[in-house]
C-alpha positions, 0 to 999 in steps of 0.5 A: 124070834127077833134076830137081825144081822147088820153087815156094815160098810166100814170101808176097807175092813170088816164089821158085822153086828148081830142083834140077838133076841135078848136085845143084846149085841154080838159083834164080829170084827170091829172095822179099822181105826176110826170106824163109824161103829163107835158113833153108832154105839154112842147113840145106842147106849141102852144096848149091852154087848154080849160079845166082841169076836175078832176073827184075826188081829189085822188092823182092818178087822180089829183096829177099832177094838181099843177105842171101843174097849176104852169107851164102852167097857161097862157095856161089854161082857166079853171079848173073844180073840187069839194070838195070831202073830209074834209079840214083836209086832208093835200093833199086836202088843198095843192091842193085847195090852189094852185087852189084858188091861181091861181083863185084869181090871175085871171089866170084861171076860176074855176067851180064846177063839178056838174050835174044840173037837167039834164046832164050839158054840159062842152063843145060843138062844135059850130055846136053842133055835140059834147058835153062833159057833167057831169052825176054825182054827183049832189048837193044832193049826194055831200052834203050828202057825206060831212056830213058823218063823213068820206066822201068817195070821190069815192061816188061822183066821177065825171062821164063824157060823150062825145056825138058825132054823136048824141050818147054817145061815151065815158064814164069817170066814175073816181072811181065811183061804177058800180051801180052808173054808171048804174043808171046815164048812163042807156041804154047808149052804148058807144064805150069806158068806162074808168075803173072805178077805175082801174078795181076794183070799189067799192061795188063789194060785193053787190048783185047789182054789177053784174046786173049793168054790164047790164045797160050799154053796152060798146063795149070796156073797157080801164083799166088805171092801174100800173104794181106795185100797192098795191091795187090788180087792176085790179079785175079779176071779173070786167074783167070777167063780161065784157068779158062774155058779149062780150066786149073787155077789154084792160089794159094799163099795165101788172099786173096779166096776165103773172108773167114771163113777169111782173118780166122780164120787157117784154113789150107786146106793146111799142108804146107811142111815135108813137102815140104822147104820152109820156111813163110813168115816172115809170121806173118799169112799164110793158106795155100791151096795153099802151095808146089808141087813138081814131079818129073820122071818120066824114064820117062813124060817128064813132070813129076808133082805132089807128093802134096798136089795132089789133096788141095788140089783137093778142099779148095777145094770148101769155100771160100766163093767159090773163084775157081779153081773159077769161083765 
């Protein structure tokens, strides 16, 4: 079975592209406006897009959706998203107006991102070997959030899982709280979890925050983060919680771990094109791990990292204060 997952380096944003066994694409979040995913899709004109799933409608996750729909709608089968804030939000109005326009014209199918009583499949292979499913939110949590005076999109951020080989391999939690992930993904041991929230999830001040890291046991954590962000991402405590439990943490871009390299624009890795992905359009980004690629090994029934993974682990030893090494 030919299955590949590309975790993109898009700066301050999230974007993952799953290459399905039927040679179609399943995209989870599309990154910020001007995301380099657009140029890549232009170069891959033969590939159809089975689904675009938006975990929540923040600009760093959904900012490029309008451009993608306007440019590539003949290749897109469906969009899966939700309403996670009031309609008074101008960016929300523009985004939904674009999506609904393409839906009304019959260009795309449109579905609500929501879990039913059990985790809801969004895709499964003909053989049933792989399934992408929604773990969160459900109707109740979405409705309660919208009834608030100020709805909080992170409270209902979508949480998706990819199951392959009979086990959950990857979790995409968007910007959800660690406590929410612990509740809906309890006892799952994935090879990878993306973030959440660029390594700085909400509700870190709560007593339940640290124990939530024991509810799921990922082998690896990928933090999609921009070198120049105003949100103090990633959070050092978040990284330490994982590292202290023996997990490997990688950030797409360098932020806090070496101020000299950061100021001098000295990349730790520079391998986007060698993995078939485009570098971010942000000219002032400083790559640390950059993008990550996982390929499914159907013989050993496991995902294997791209050939640059061990190189990166060696190079971060030279950083001044690499959080991911507990320093």
